[in-house]
C-alpha positions in Angstrom: 10.0 53.4 6.7 8.3 50.7 8.8 5.8 50.0 5.9 8.7 49.3 3.5 10.2 46.8 5.9 6.8 45.1 6.5 6.3 44.9 2.7 9.7 43.4 2.2 9.1 40.8 5.0 5.7 39.9 3.5 7.2 39.4 0.0 9.9 37.1 1.5 7.3 35.1 3.4 5.2 34.7 0.2 8.4 33.5 -1.6 9.1 31.0 1.1 5.6 29.6 1.0 5.7 28.9 -2.7 6.4 25.4 -3.7 9.0 24.3 -6.1 8.2 23.0 -9.6 9.3 19.5 -8.5 7.1 19.6 -5.4 4.1 20.7 -7.5 4.7 17.9 -10.0 4.9 15.4 -7.2 1.6 16.7 -5.7 -0.1 16.6 -9.1 1.1 13.0 -9.7 -0.1 11.9 -6.2 -3.5 13.5 -6.9 -3.8 11.8 -10.2 -2.8 8.4 -8.7 -5.3 8.9 -5.9 -8.1 9.7 -8.3 -7.4 6.7 -10.5 -7.1 4.3 -7.6 -10.4 5.6 -6.2 -12.1 4.3 -9.3 -10.8 0.7 -8.5 -11.1 1.0 -4.7 -13.5 3.7 -3.4 -12.3 2.9 0.1 -8.9 4.6 -0.5 -8.3 7.1 2.3 -4.6 8.2 1.8 -1.9 7.4 -0.6 1.2 6.3 1.4 3.7 5.5 -1.3 3.9 5.0 -5.1 6.5 4.0 -7.6 6.4 4.5 -11.3 7.5 1.0 -12.4 7.0 -2.4 -10.8 6.6 -5.9 -12.1 4.7 -8.6 -10.2 6.0 -12.2 -10.0 4.2 -15.2 -8.7 5.9 -18.0 -6.8 5.2 -21.4 -8.3 5.2 -24.0 -5.5 5.7 -27.0 -7.9 8.8 -25.6 -9.7 10.0 -23.6 -6.7 10.6 -20.7 -9.2 9.4 -17.2 -9.8 7.1 -16.7 -12.8 6.7 -13.2 -14.3 3.1 -12.2 -14.4 1.4 -9.9 -16.9 1.2 -7.1 -14.4 3.6 -4.2 -14.8 3.2 -0.5 -14.2 2.7 2.1 -11.5 2.3 0.6 -8.0 0.8 2.3 -5.0 0.4 1.5 -1.3 -2.5 3.2 0.4 -4.5 3.4 3.6 -8.2 2.3 3.3 -11.3 3.0 5.1 -12.2 -0.2 6.9 -15.0 -1.6 9.0 -14.4 -3.4 12.3 -16.8 -6.3 12.6 -19.4 -6.2 15.4 -18.4 -8.2 18.5 -21.3 -10.6 17.9 -20.1 -11.4 14.3 -17.1 -13.6 13.7 -15.6 -12.4 10.4 -15.3 -14.7 7.5 -13.4 -14.7 4.2 -16.1 -12.6 2.6 -15.7 -9.9 5.3 -12.0 -9.3 4.4 -12.7 -6.7 1.7 -14.2 -4.4 4.4 -11.6 -5.4 7.0 -8.4 -4.7 4.9 -6.7 -1.6 6.4 -4.2 -1.1 3.6 -4.1 -1.9 -0.1 -1.6 -2.4 -2.9 -2.6 -1.7 -6.5 -0.6 -2.0 -9.7 -2.1 0.1 -12.5 -1.2 -2.2 -15.4 0.4 -0.8 -18.5 0.1 -4.0 -20.6 -3.7 -4.6 -20.3 -6.8 -3.3 -18.5 -6.6 -5.7 -15.6 -4.9 -4.3 -12.5 -3.3 -6.3 -9.7 -4.5 -5.5 -6.2 -3.8 -7.0 -2.8 -5.5 -6.2 0.5 -3.3 -6.0 3.6 -4.3 -6.7 7.1 -2.0 -6.0 10.1 -0.9 -9.2 11.8 -2.2 -8.1 15.2 -5.7 -7.7 13.6 -5.3 -11.2 11.9 -4.4 -12.7 15.3 -7.5 -11.2 16.8 -10.1 -12.0 14.2 -8.5 -15.2 12.6 -6.6 -16.9 15.4 -6.6 -20.2 13.5 -5.9 -18.6 10.2 -8.3 -17.7 7.4 -10.9 -20.6 7.2 -8.7 -22.6 9.6 -5.8 -22.6 7.1 -3.1 -22.3 9.8 -1.7 -19.3 7.9 -2.0 -16.9 10.8 -0.3 -13.8 9.4 0.8 -12.0 6.2 4.6 -11.8 5.7 6.9 -9.4 3.9 10.6 -9.7 3.2 13.2 -8.1 1.0 15.2 -10.7 -0.9 17.8 -9.5 -3.5 15.7 -7.2 -5.7 12.3 -8.5 -4.8 9.8 -7.5 -2.1 8.2 -10.8 -1.3 4.7 -10.8 0.2 2.7 -13.9 1.4 -1.0 -13.2 1.8 -3.5 -15.0 4.1 -4.3 -17.6 1.4 -0.7 -18.6 1.2 -0.1 -17.0 -2.2 3.4 -15.6 -2.6 4.1 -12.5 -4.8 7.3 -10.9 -5.7 7.3 -7.1 -6.4 10.3 -6.0 -8.5 10.5 -2.3 -8.1 12.9 -0.6 -10.6 13.8 2.4 -8.4 16.0 1.2 -5.5 15.0 4.0 -3.2 11.3 3.4 -3.9 11.9 -0.4 -3.3 13.5 0.3 0.2 10.8 2.8 1.1 8.0 0.5 0.0 9.4 -2.5 1.9 9.8 -0.4 5.1 6.2 0.8 4.8 4.9 -2.7 4.1 6.8 -4.0 7.1 5.2 -1.3 9.3 1.7 -1.9 7.8 1.9 -5.6 8.7 4.0 -5.7 11.8 3.6 -2.2 13.4 1.2 -1.5 16.2 -2.3 -1.3 14.9 -4.7 1.5 15.7 -7.5 -1.0 15.9 -8.9 -1.9 19.3 -10.1 -5.4 19.9 -13.1 -4.0 21.8 
């Protein structure tokens, strides 16, 4: 009788361990996105968030208006492998590619060019670029949520608007971007 009970318990445990079809599809989608992104950025370490449809807008300083770019498609935010510069080397603009801790990439549906943007936590920027990148006085990256756009300003002063179709994805992406830029960084300054 004990063996029948143990068999029933094992069967129930196996059923509880199985994943749903929806979970399996999500895992498959994330794996595909990770593999595709790794072709564009081999430094990808972990996929943090993705959304199936996003459009990139550029802010035009002269007209003070948003201009729709040619970039639209799947957008992903991911953690990157990064390299901390040696203490005897002051990082320059050319070192940013290795210093970016996070990345955003939009896999474009309209043409083969993809949009990508490296992200550097503001505490790291303060440490390595106290006067801004190339003494530009832009001392940090910024992100804000304004109406339906996630607005990002990079270290060069360029301003991008990310229009994310799915409202839940938009809110999640914004919160993650805010954390990536303003949260406590795991980098040590030593």
